[in-house]
ChimeraX commands (.cxc) that place a marker at each C-alpha (Angstrom):
marker #1 position 153.38,71.87,197.82 radius 0.5
marker #1 position 153.03,72.34,193.99 radius 0.5
marker #1 position 154.10,75.85,192.90 radius 0.5
marker #1 position 150.54,76.86,192.06 radius 0.5
marker #1 position 149.49,76.43,195.70 radius 0.5
marker #1 position 152.21,78.71,196.94 radius 0.5
marker #1 position 151.35,81.30,194.20 radius 0.5
marker #1 position 147.59,81.07,195.15 radius 0.5
marker #1 position 148.34,81.43,198.81 radius 0.5
marker #1 position 150.46,84.44,198.13 radius 0.5
marker #1 position 147.94,85.99,195.86 radius 0.5
marker #1 position 145.05,85.42,198.36 radius 0.5
marker #1 position 147.13,87.03,201.10 radius 0.5
marker #1 position 146.66,90.37,199.33 radius 0.5
marker #1 position 143.86,92.57,200.62 radius 0.5
marker #1 position 142.93,94.82,197.67 radius 0.5
marker #1 position 142.06,92.99,194.38 radius 0.5
marker #1 position 141.09,94.31,191.10 radius 0.5
marker #1 position 138.85,92.04,188.98 radius 0.5
marker #1 position 139.21,92.66,185.19 radius 0.5
marker #1 position 136.47,91.62,182.88 radius 0.5
marker #1 position 133.24,91.77,184.87 radius 0.5
marker #1 position 130.16,91.81,182.65 radius 0.5
marker #1 position 126.64,93.14,182.80 radius 0.5
marker #1 position 125.56,91.12,179.72 radius 0.5
marker #1 position 125.68,87.68,181.31 radius 0.5
marker #1 position 126.83,85.78,184.35 radius 0.5
marker #1 position 130.44,84.89,183.98 radius 0.5
marker #1 position 133.23,83.26,186.01 radius 0.5
marker #1 position 134.68,86.77,186.48 radius 0.5
marker #1 position 131.47,88.03,188.11 radius 0.5
marker #1 position 131.54,84.91,190.31 radius 0.5
marker #1 position 135.18,85.61,191.27 radius 0.5
marker #1 position 134.31,89.28,191.98 radius 0.5
marker #1 position 131.55,88.21,194.32 radius 0.5
marker #1 position 133.58,85.47,196.01 radius 0.5
marker #1 position 136.50,87.84,196.64 radius 0.5
marker #1 position 134.07,90.39,198.12 radius 0.5
marker #1 position 132.22,87.81,200.26 radius 0.5
marker #1 position 135.66,86.61,201.55 radius 0.5
marker #1 position 136.38,90.11,202.90 radius 0.5
marker #1 position 138.62,91.57,200.17 radius 0.5
marker #1 position 138.49,95.10,199.06 radius 0.5
marker #1 position 137.45,94.48,195.41 radius 0.5
marker #1 position 137.44,96.83,192.44 radius 0.5
marker #1 position 135.62,95.90,189.28 radius 0.5
marker #1 position 137.29,96.90,185.92 radius 0.5
marker #1 position 135.59,97.08,182.55 radius 0.5
marker #1 position 135.76,100.21,180.32 radius 0.5
marker #1 position 132.19,99.74,179.16 radius 0.5
marker #1 position 130.63,99.84,182.67 radius 0.5
marker #1 position 130.46,102.67,185.28 radius 0.5
marker #1 position 128.94,100.46,188.01 radius 0.5
marker #1 position 128.96,96.72,188.80 radius 0.5
marker #1 position 126.85,95.16,191.63 radius 0.5
marker #1 position 126.05,98.66,192.86 radius 0.5
marker #1 position 129.74,99.59,193.21 radius 0.5
marker #1 position 131.87,101.74,190.95 radius 0.5
marker #1 position 133.44,100.10,187.94 radius 0.5
marker #1 position 136.60,101.47,186.56 radius 0.5
marker #1 position 137.84,101.73,182.97 radius 0.5
marker #1 position 141.39,100.59,183.85 radius 0.5
marker #1 position 143.67,100.00,186.84 radius 0.5
marker #1 position 144.99,103.57,186.81 radius 0.5
marker #1 position 141.49,104.84,187.50 radius 0.5
marker #1 position 141.07,102.92,190.74 radius 0.5
marker #1 position 141.51,105.48,193.57 radius 0.5
marker #1 position 143.44,103.09,195.87 radius 0.5
marker #1 position 146.09,100.99,194.08 radius 0.5
marker #1 position 145.22,97.28,194.21 radius 0.5
marker #1 position 147.68,94.79,195.65 radius 0.5
marker #1 position 146.69,92.13,193.15 radius 0.5
marker #1 position 144.84,91.81,189.82 radius 0.5
marker #1 position 142.64,88.94,188.61 radius 0.5
marker #1 position 142.07,88.95,184.76 radius 0.5
marker #1 position 139.33,87.14,182.88 radius 0.5
marker #1 position 139.47,88.77,179.43 radius 0.5
marker #1 position 140.84,88.44,175.96 radius 0.5
marker #1 position 144.70,87.85,175.97 radius 0.5
marker #1 position 145.15,91.23,174.21 radius 0.5
marker #1 position 143.42,92.93,177.15 radius 0.5
marker #1 position 145.73,90.91,179.48 radius 0.5
marker #1 position 148.75,92.41,177.68 radius 0.5
marker #1 position 147.43,95.97,178.31 radius 0.5
marker #1 position 146.50,95.13,181.96 radius 0.5
marker #1 position 149.93,93.70,182.71 radius 0.5
marker #1 position 151.56,96.80,181.25 radius 0.5
marker #1 position 149.49,98.92,183.65 radius 0.5
marker #1 position 150.53,96.65,186.58 radius 0.5
marker #1 position 154.15,97.24,185.64 radius 0.5
marker #1 position 153.64,100.95,185.64 radius 0.5
marker #1 position 151.72,100.90,188.89 radius 0.5
marker #1 position 154.06,98.54,190.66 radius 0.5
marker #1 position 151.43,95.84,191.26 radius 0.5
marker #1 position 153.26,92.62,192.00 radius 0.5
marker #1 position 150.53,89.84,191.89 radius 0.5
marker #1 position 148.60,88.83,188.75 radius 0.5
marker #1 position 146.30,85.96,188.13 radius 0.5
marker #1 position 145.32,85.23,184.41 radius 0.5
marker #1 position 142.24,82.95,184.16 radius 0.5
marker #1 position 142.23,79.81,182.03 radius 0.5
marker #1 position 139.40,77.42,181.78 radius 0.5
marker #1 position 141.65,74.36,181.58 radius 0.5
marker #1 position 144.17,74.88,184.41 radius 0.5
marker #1 position 147.69,75.94,183.48 radius 0.5
marker #1 position 148.35,73.67,180.51 radius 0.5
marker #1 position 148.86,75.89,177.47 radius 0.5
marker #1 position 146.92,75.26,174.31 radius 0.5
marker #1 position 144.16,73.21,175.89 radius 0.5
marker #1 position 141.67,76.02,175.84 radius 0.5
marker #1 position 142.94,78.60,173.33 radius 0.5
marker #1 position 139.48,80.20,173.04 radius 0.5
marker #1 position 138.87,80.15,176.77 radius 0.5
marker #1 position 141.95,81.68,178.24 radius 0.5
marker #1 position 143.15,85.07,179.37 radius 0.5
marker #1 position 146.77,83.97,179.44 radius 0.5
marker #1 position 149.23,85.69,177.07 radius 0.5
marker #1 position 152.68,84.37,176.78 radius 0.5
marker #1 position 153.95,87.94,176.19 radius 0.5
marker #1 position 152.21,89.08,179.34 radius 0.5
marker #1 position 153.62,86.15,181.43 radius 0.5
marker #1 position 157.08,87.05,180.16 radius 0.5
marker #1 position 156.52,90.78,181.02 radius 0.5
marker #1 position 155.51,89.64,184.55 radius 0.5
marker #1 position 158.62,87.50,184.97 radius 0.5
marker #1 position 160.89,90.26,183.62 radius 0.5
marker #1 position 159.42,92.73,186.14 radius 0.5
marker #1 position 159.36,90.59,189.32 radius 0.5
marker #1 position 155.62,90.13,189.23 radius 0.5
marker #1 position 154.26,86.88,190.76 radius 0.5
marker #1 position 152.00,85.49,188.05 radius 0.5
marker #1 position 149.48,82.60,188.00 radius 0.5
marker #1 position 149.15,81.85,184.28 radius 0.5
marker #1 position 145.88,79.90,184.31 radius 0.5
marker #1 position 143.52,78.19,186.63 radius 0.5
marker #1 position 140.71,80.09,188.51 radius 0.5
marker #1 position 140.32,81.61,191.92 radius 0.5
marker #1 position 136.81,80.02,192.03 radius 0.5
marker #1 position 138.60,76.73,192.57 radius 0.5
marker #1 position 140.24,78.05,195.72 radius 0.5
marker #1 position 137.72,80.50,197.31 radius 0.5
marker #1 position 135.13,78.22,198.86 radius 0.5
marker #1 position 134.61,76.43,195.60 radius 0.5
marker #1 position 131.19,75.12,194.50 radius 0.5
marker #1 position 130.98,71.44,193.53 radius 0.5
marker #1 position 131.92,72.05,189.85 radius 0.5
marker #1 position 135.02,74.24,190.63 radius 0.5
marker #1 position 136.06,71.76,193.37 radius 0.5
marker #1 position 135.91,68.90,190.88 radius 0.5
marker #1 position 137.85,70.92,188.28 radius 0.5
marker #1 position 140.61,71.54,190.84 radius 0.5
marker #1 position 140.81,67.83,191.67 radius 0.5
marker #1 position 140.83,66.77,187.96 radius 0.5
marker #1 position 143.33,69.39,186.93 radius 0.5
marker #1 position 145.61,68.45,189.83 radius 0.5
marker #1 position 145.34,64.74,188.95 radius 0.5
marker #1 position 146.17,65.33,185.24 radius 0.5
marker #1 position 149.00,67.79,186.03 radius 0.5
marker #1 position 147.26,70.79,184.57 radius 0.5
marker #1 position 148.07,72.93,187.64 radius 0.5
marker #1 position 151.86,72.82,187.62 radius 0.5
marker #1 position 153.96,75.74,186.61 radius 0.5
marker #1 position 157.50,75.28,185.57 radius 0.5
marker #1 position 160.35,77.32,187.17 radius 0.5
marker #1 position 160.94,79.28,183.97 radius 0.5
marker #1 position 157.40,80.55,184.08 radius 0.5
marker #1 position 156.04,78.45,181.27 radius 0.5
marker #1 position 153.15,76.20,182.17 radius 0.5
marker #1 position 153.66,72.46,181.74 radius 0.5
marker #1 position 152.46,69.06,182.53 radius 0.5
marker #1 position 154.72,66.95,184.87 radius 0.5
marker link #1:1,2 radius 0.2
marker link #1:2,3 radius 0.2
marker link #1:3,4 radius 0.2
marker link #1:4,5 radius 0.2
marker link #1:5,6 radius 0.2
marker link #1:6,7 radius 0.2
marker link #1:7,8 radius 0.2
marker link #1:8,9 radius 0.2
marker link #1:9,10 radius 0.2
marker link #1:10,11 radius 0.2
marker link #1:11,12 radius 0.2
marker link #1:12,13 radius 0.2
marker link #1:13,14 radius 0.2
marker link #1:14,15 radius 0.2
marker link #1:15,16 radius 0.2
marker link #1:16,17 radius 0.2
marker link #1:17,18 radius 0.2
marker link #1:18,19 radius 0.2
marker link #1:19,20 radius 0.2
marker link #1:20,21 radius 0.2
marker link #1:21,22 radius 0.2
marker link #1:22,23 radius 0.2
marker link #1:23,24 radius 0.2
marker link #1:24,25 radius 0.2
marker link #1:25,26 radius 0.2
marker link #1:26,27 radius 0.2
marker link #1:27,28 radius 0.2
marker link #1:28,29 radius 0.2
marker link #1:29,30 radius 0.2
marker link #1:30,31 radius 0.2
marker link #1:31,32 radius 0.2
marker link #1:32,33 radius 0.2
marker link #1:33,34 radius 0.2
marker link #1:34,35 radius 0.2
marker link #1:35,36 radius 0.2
marker link #1:36,37 radius 0.2
marker link #1:37,38 radius 0.2
marker link #1:38,39 radius 0.2
marker link #1:39,40 radius 0.2
marker link #1:40,41 radius 0.2
marker link #1:41,42 radius 0.2
marker link #1:42,43 radius 0.2
marker link #1:43,44 radius 0.2
marker link #1:44,45 radius 0.2
marker link #1:45,46 radius 0.2
marker link #1:46,47 radius 0.2
marker link #1:47,48 radius 0.2
marker link #1:48,49 radius 0.2
marker link #1:49,50 radius 0.2
marker link #1:50,51 radius 0.2
marker link #1:51,52 radius 0.2
marker link #1:52,53 radius 0.2
marker link #1:53,54 radius 0.2
marker link #1:54,55 radius 0.2
marker link #1:55,56 radius 0.2
marker link #1:56,57 radius 0.2
marker link #1:57,58 radius 0.2
marker link #1:58,59 radius 0.2
marker link #1:59,60 radius 0.2
marker link #1:60,61 radius 0.2
marker link #1:61,62 radius 0.2
marker link #1:62,63 radius 0.2
marker link #1:63,64 radius 0.2
marker link #1:64,65 radius 0.2
marker link #1:65,66 radius 0.2
marker link #1:66,67 radius 0.2
marker link #1:67,68 radius 0.2
marker link #1:68,69 radius 0.2
marker link #1:69,70 radius 0.2
marker link #1:70,71 radius 0.2
marker link #1:71,72 radius 0.2
marker link #1:72,73 radius 0.2
marker link #1:73,74 radius 0.2
marker link #1:74,75 radius 0.2
marker link #1:75,76 radius 0.2
marker link #1:76,77 radius 0.2
marker link #1:77,78 radius 0.2
marker link #1:78,79 radius 0.2
marker link #1:79,80 radius 0.2
marker link #1:80,81 radius 0.2
marker link #1:81,82 radius 0.2
marker link #1:82,83 radius 0.2
marker link #1:83,84 radius 0.2
marker link #1:84,85 radius 0.2
marker link #1:85,86 radius 0.2
marker link #1:86,87 radius 0.2
marker link #1:87,88 radius 0.2
marker link #1:88,89 radius 0.2
marker link #1:89,90 radius 0.2
marker link #1:90,91 radius 0.2
marker link #1:91,92 radius 0.2
marker link #1:92,93 radius 0.2
marker link #1:93,94 radius 0.2
marker link #1:94,95 radius 0.2
marker link #1:95,96 radius 0.2
marker link #1:96,97 radius 0.2
marker link #1:97,98 radius 0.2
marker link #1:98,99 radius 0.2
marker link #1:99,100 radius 0.2
marker link #1:100,101 radius 0.2
marker link #1:101,102 radius 0.2
marker link #1:102,103 radius 0.2
marker link #1:103,104 radius 0.2
marker link #1:104,105 radius 0.2
marker link #1:105,106 radius 0.2
marker link #1:106,107 radius 0.2
marker link #1:107,108 radius 0.2
marker link #1:108,109 radius 0.2
marker link #1:109,110 radius 0.2
marker link #1:110,111 radius 0.2
marker link #1:111,112 radius 0.2
marker link #1:112,113 radius 0.2
marker link #1:113,114 radius 0.2
marker link #1:114,115 radius 0.2
marker link #1:115,116 radius 0.2
marker link #1:116,117 radius 0.2
marker link #1:117,118 radius 0.2
marker link #1:118,119 radius 0.2
marker link #1:119,120 radius 0.2
marker link #1:120,121 radius 0.2
marker link #1:121,122 radius 0.2
marker link #1:122,123 radius 0.2
marker link #1:123,124 radius 0.2
marker link #1:124,125 radius 0.2
marker link #1:125,126 radius 0.2
marker link #1:126,127 radius 0.2
marker link #1:127,128 radius 0.2
marker link #1:128,129 radius 0.2
marker link #1:129,130 radius 0.2
marker link #1:130,131 radius 0.2
marker link #1:131,132 radius 0.2
marker link #1:132,133 radius 0.2
marker link #1:133,134 radius 0.2
marker link #1:134,135 radius 0.2
marker link #1:135,136 radius 0.2
marker link #1:136,137 radius 0.2
marker link #1:137,138 radius 0.2
marker link #1:138,139 radius 0.2
marker link #1:139,140 radius 0.2
marker link #1:140,141 radius 0.2
marker link #1:141,142 radius 0.2
marker link #1:142,143 radius 0.2
marker link #1:143,144 radius 0.2
marker link #1:144,145 radius 0.2
marker link #1:145,146 radius 0.2
marker link #1:146,147 radius 0.2
marker link #1:147,148 radius 0.2
marker link #1:148,149 radius 0.2
marker link #1:149,150 radius 0.2
marker link #1:150,151 radius 0.2
marker link #1:151,152 radius 0.2
marker link #1:152,153 radius 0.2
marker link #1:153,154 radius 0.2
marker link #1:154,155 radius 0.2
marker link #1:155,156 radius 0.2
marker link #1:156,157 radius 0.2
marker link #1:157,158 radius 0.2
marker link #1:158,159 radius 0.2
marker link #1:159,160 radius 0.2
marker link #1:160,161 radius 0.2
marker link #1:161,162 radius 0.2
marker link #1:162,163 radius 0.2
marker link #1:163,164 radius 0.2
marker link #1:164,165 radius 0.2
marker link #1:165,166 radius 0.2
marker link #1:166,167 radius 0.2
marker link #1:167,168 radius 0.2
marker link #1:168,169 radius 0.2
marker link #1:169,170 radius 0.2
marker link #1:170,171 radius 0.2
view
């Protein structure tokens, strides 16, 4: 099993997930992930400092504001936000993080469409946090046709392999 599959399985085994980057301006992959986690039975908390509610549920400004500490965090935001969120995860003892990237886990392919920060990945590794630096949970949680095809293509081209040192690479 490629390493990403094991990391995804471990991430999805968590029950309380915070989703960072939901939006009320437009429909996003983050909004879709929030809804997919929720429909799959997860306890989901939305995080965006500009919103007080999302989908008729509370939306929190940061991880520290969530009443019940999440087990895992999915981030679809600017890499600078990712750095801040990962620091909060370290402080809160959260051990599972997924950083979204439009183009799988191959660095540099989608510089303007990624939440992955190499500094945040290193901070995760240094603090024993299981991190998925790229890809998208929408490819794994009852994927629609488009996300299913992305998963097949990224796997075929090697964009969903993560090296042992935490860097993302193509085989």
